[in-house]
N, C-alpha and C positions, 0 to 999 in steps of 0.2 A: 274735667280736671282743671284746677286753678292754673291760669297761665303764669309762667315765670316772669318776674319783673324784668323788663327790657334793660334796666340799668345795670343788671349784673351779667347778662348774656349779650354778646355782640349780635347785632342784627344787620340786615342788608349785606353789602360786600364784605365787611369785616367778619360777620357771622359765617358767611360762605367760606372764607379763608380758614377760619377756625375749624369748621366742620370737615373741610378737605384735609387739614392737618391731622385731625383725629382719625379719619378713615385710613390715611396712609400709614399712620404710626401704630395703630392697634390692630394686629392681625391674629387670626386664630384658624386652626384647622377645622374644628367641629364646633357647631353651636346648636342650641336648643336640644340638648340631650335629654332623654327621659329621666325622671328622678329614679335613682337606684334604691331599691328596698333595703340595702345594707345600711342606709342612713336613717331609716324610719325610726321615729321616736327619739332621735338624738338632737341635742341642741348644737347647732352649727354656727361657727363664728369665723370671720375672715378679718385679719388685722390690717389689711392695706389694699385699697383700690383708689385710683387717681381719677375717677370719673368726673368729679367736679372741676377738674382743670380745664376741660374742653368746652367749647362753645355750643353745648348741647343741653337740652332739657333732660335731666338725669332720670326722670320717671317715664318719659315717653319712649315707646318701642322704637328701635332703630335696627337697620339691617347689618350694621358693622359693629366693631368694637367688642368688648367683653361683658359689659354689664349695663342693664337698664332696668326699669321698674318691673316689667313682666318677667324678665329672666331671673331677677333676684328673688321675686316671689316664688317662681317655679322651682328654684334651687333649694328651697327650704331653709334658707339662711335666717338665723335668729338675731345675729349681731354683725353689722358691717361697719368697719371703720373707713370713713372717707377721708383721704389725705391728698395733699397737693403740694408740689414745689412752687416756687415763685421765680426761679431762675434755673435754666437748663442749658448750659453752653454746649455747642457742638464740639466733638472731639477734633483734635488736630495733631499733626505730626511734629515732633520736636526735631532739633538738629541731628540727633542720633537715631532718627526714624522711629521713635517710640510713639504710639498713639495714646494721647493723654486727654483728659478733660480737666480744664481749670478755668478760672474766671476770665482769662484772656480770650476764650472762645466766643464765637457769635452766640448770642442768647436766642435759642429757638423759641422761647416763650413769647417773644414779640409777636409771632404769628397768631397767638391765642389771645393776646390783649392789644390788638392793633389800634384801638381807640385811644390808647395812652400816648401815642406819638406826640400829640400836641397838648397833653394834659398838664395841669399844674404840678402833679406829683412827679412827672418826668423832669420838669424844669427844676424841681427842688431835689432831684436825685432820690426820690422815695417810691419808685415804682414797685419795688419788692414788697414794701409795707402795704401799698394800696392794693396790690394783687391779693395779698393774704386777706385783707378785709373784704375784697370783692368775692373771693371764694367762700368766706364765711356767710356772706349774704346769699350766695347760691345754696348753701346748706340750709339756711333758715327758710328759704323759699321752697326747697324740696320738702322740708318737714310740713310746711303750711299746705302745699299742694297735696300731700299724702292724706290730709284729713278729708278730702273729697271722697265720697263713697265710691266714685268711679275709679279712683286710683287703685293700682294693683296691690298695694299694701298700705297699712298705716304705720308711719314712722314714729318711733318712740325715741326722742333725743336723749342721749346720755350726757348729762351735765353735772351729776353728783353721784357719789357712790351708791346711794339708795335707789337710784334709777335702775340699777341692775336687777333689783328685786322684781321689776315689772316684766322681765324677759322670761319667757317660757318656751318649751319646745312647741313646734307647730301643732295647732289643734284645729277644730272645726271653725267655720266662719271666716271672716276676712283676715288674711295674715297680718301679723304685727312684726315689725323688724326694728330692733334697736339700732340706732345710727349714732356714730360718734365722729367728731371733727378733729383732724390732725394736720399738722404743718411740717413740711420737710425743709429745714434750713431757715434760720432767722438771719438772713444775709445782711441786714442793714445795721447790725451791731458791729462796732469796731473792736479790735483786740484790747483797746484800753478803755472801753465803755465802763463808766462808773456803776456802782451797785444801784444808785438811784435810777440811772438810765435803763439798766437791765430790768429793774423792778417795774418801772413805768411801761416798758415794752410788754412784759408779761401780763401786767394788769390790763392793757389794752387788748391783747390777744385773747386772754381769758374772758374778758367782757364781750368779745365778739363771738365766743362760743368754742374756741379751741381748748381741748382737754388733753391732747397729746402733742408733744413737740420734739422734733429732732434738731439738734444744734447745727448739723452740717447736711449737705446733700452730696452731689457728685463731684464736689471740689472743696478744697479747704477754704475756710472763710474766717471772719473775725473771731469766731468762737473756738475753732480747732481744726484738726486735720480730717480729711476724707480718706477712705480706703482706695480711691482711684488715682490720686495725684501726689501722695506723700510716702508711698512705699510702707505705709503703716507706722511711720516713725513720728509724725507730728501729733502731739497730744492737745490738751486744752490750753487756750490762752488764759490770761488773767480774767478777761470778760467771760470766757467759757466756763471757768470755775464758778464765777458768780452766777452764771446762768443755770448750771447744774444744781447748785445749792438752792437757788430760788425756786426752780421747778419742784425739787423734792420737798421743800418747805410748804409750797402752795398746793401740794397734792396734784400737780400736773404730771401726767404720765410721761416719763422720760424715754424717748425712743432713740436707740443708738444705731438705727439703720444708716448705712453709708459711712459710719464713723471708722476712723483708722483704729488699728489694734491698740496703739498707744492711748488714744482717746477712750476706747472701751475700757481698758485696764484702769485708767485714772478715774473715769466717771463711776465705774463699779466700786472702786475703793471708797469714793466719797459716799456712795449709796449705802455701803456697809457700815459706815462710821457716823451715821446721823445720831444726834443726841437722843432721839426717841427710838433708836434701834434701826436695824437694816430696812431699807426701802426697796421694793422690787422695781427693776427697770426692764424694759423689753427691747427686743430687736425685731421690728415688725415684719420684715421681708428679706430673705437671704437664701443663699445656697451654702453648701458645705465643701470646703477645699478637698476633703478626702474623696469626694465624688467628682468635683470639677474645680481644679486648682487655679482659679483666677483671683485677682486682687479684691474683688467685691465679696467673695465668699468667706466664710468663717473658718478660722483655725481652731485647733483643739483648745488653745488658751482663750480665744474669744468666747467660745461656747461655754466653757467652764466659768468665765468671769460673769457672764450674764446670769447663768443658773445660780451662782454663788449668792446673788442678792435675793434669791427666791423668784427670779424673773423668768422671762418667757422668750422663746426663739420661734419666730414665724417662718416656716419653710415655704419657699415660693414655688410658683407653678410656671415660670417663664423660661424660655429657651436659654437666655444669657446666663442664668443662675444654674440651670440643670446641665447644660452642655450637650444637648442632643443635636443631631443633624436634621434639617428640614425634611429630608427624604426618608427618615426612619418612620416605621409604622407607629400608630397610636399606642399600641401595647408597649413598645420599646420606650416611648417617651414617658408613659405612666410608670414604667419600671424605674426610670431615673429619679422620679419624684419619690417613689418608695425607697430607693437606695439612699436618697438624701436623708429621709427620716430615720432609716436604719443606721446610717453612719452617725448622725447626731445622737441617737439613742445609745449607741455603743460607746461614744465618748463620755456621755453622761453616766454610763453604767460601769466605767472603769473602777476597779477596786479601790485605788488610792483616793479617787474623788468621792466615792460613796462614803468612805471612812471620814473624809474631811467634812462632808455635809452632815453626817450623823453627829460629828463632834460639835458642829456649829449650831444645828437646829434640834438635835435630839431625834429627828426622824428625817427620812428622805425617800422620795420616789422619783426616779429619773423621768418617768412618763409625764410628770407634772410640769415639765419645762418645755414642752413642744406644742406647737399650734400651727394653724394655717395662716400664711401671709402671701396671698396670691400675686400682688402687684398688677391686678387687672387694670386695663386702660392706662397703664404706666408707660406708654410708648414702647411696648414690648410685643413679642410674638409668643403665643401660647398654643398648646395642643387642643384646648377646649375653652369655652367661655364659662361664665359663672355656673351654668347648669351642669358643669362637669364636676363640681365639688363633691357631690354624692358619689361619683365614680372614684374619686380619690379615696373616700372612706371605704369603698368596696375593695379597692386595690390594697389598702393597708390591712383590711380584715383578712384578705387572702394570703398575706405574707407570712412566712414561717421562719423559725430559727433553724439552726443547724440540726436540731433533733426532730424537726417536723412539727413542733408545737407552734401555735399562733404567736407571731412576733408582737402583735397588738391585740391581746385578748379584749373581749367586748367592754369590760369595765375600764380598761386603759384607753381603748379607742374613743370612748365617750369623752375622756379628758382631752385628748388631742383634738378631737373634732370641734370642741367649743367650750367645754366646762373649764378648761385651764384659762382660756381667754377671759371668761366672765369672772373667775375667781381672782386672777392676778390684777386685772384692770381695776376691779373693785378695791383690792388691797392697796394699790398704788394711789387711788383717789381718796382713801379713808384717812 
């Protein structure tokens, strides 16, 4: 296998620190699960994994974490979005004893980019930008390394809408996996950044390979409000509105993960009123407040806003979003994931919203707005690693409605497992 360029991955002591941080941060109950036949013949997609953030070779097998080359291959995944933040503050307690995350907290990402301590980028205050470009190099190196016949799969980089035509369900021969690069939080833009500055930033990131971008991450920044530190009330700044419009015009997929309710509402309104018609947006990884009512999870209004654009909601697989206890059995944790999909489906199937969507588009299928958004390797605890995705498919296939009928019939399950992701991402990039 082609070795990863040492310029993008830390080596020596810095590399050891980054690998320790990864091992401590990404925990799972079960790993290396056998592929479940319920997913046979399906195209499977996952909208969010943070594997490129850490100081590890993404294709090399490892004993920890949630995703590596062999496990991704074994999982039967046909499309994997690799995303990464560039700034992750530690939570801290405020004067009224609330635990919050905002830009004043210590940046945990320093442990993953220790060589920047004395770098010119740090001296110029551009570490977040330099981190984004380094992660983009890791993505390119992963794609290059996958061309080696000894690699566990061949990566097909998704850089244009037509690239989705190359993706097919798993067949015989060496597996092929579509891979796409995403960014969480463009933190170096200021609230008053000009349109020229925003356009130049997007041009640089697009040139580096990013095709999906989220304006915020775990705290409010120069583009708008986060769902963790604004009580949902802070929307887009002037620069944030310029950013959203520029993404939609450039056919960059707009990801509203971590966004406040106000930002979601405003950005979706902009997506619906583009000159050339509505543009779909996504929310790559989340939970549902109806199942676990925390600030990071989606309300009824949030879910409807995303779907109203023709967009997509990626339901996650991690403890924080699902709300299970560590001591609960695997079956109970899987049931929370199924409950989250069921709750989102119920919200999307409400009679008044169905009527609204039929009036807007002439047709509507609530199943077309749900997808997988694992958050694997995102400094989270999960019940399973990426090899468990087929088991999520099996759990959804076994779920029934109140009358005993399948809640996710086979043709609808195929949409949720991956076809929705392929269709909506393509539409957003077209």
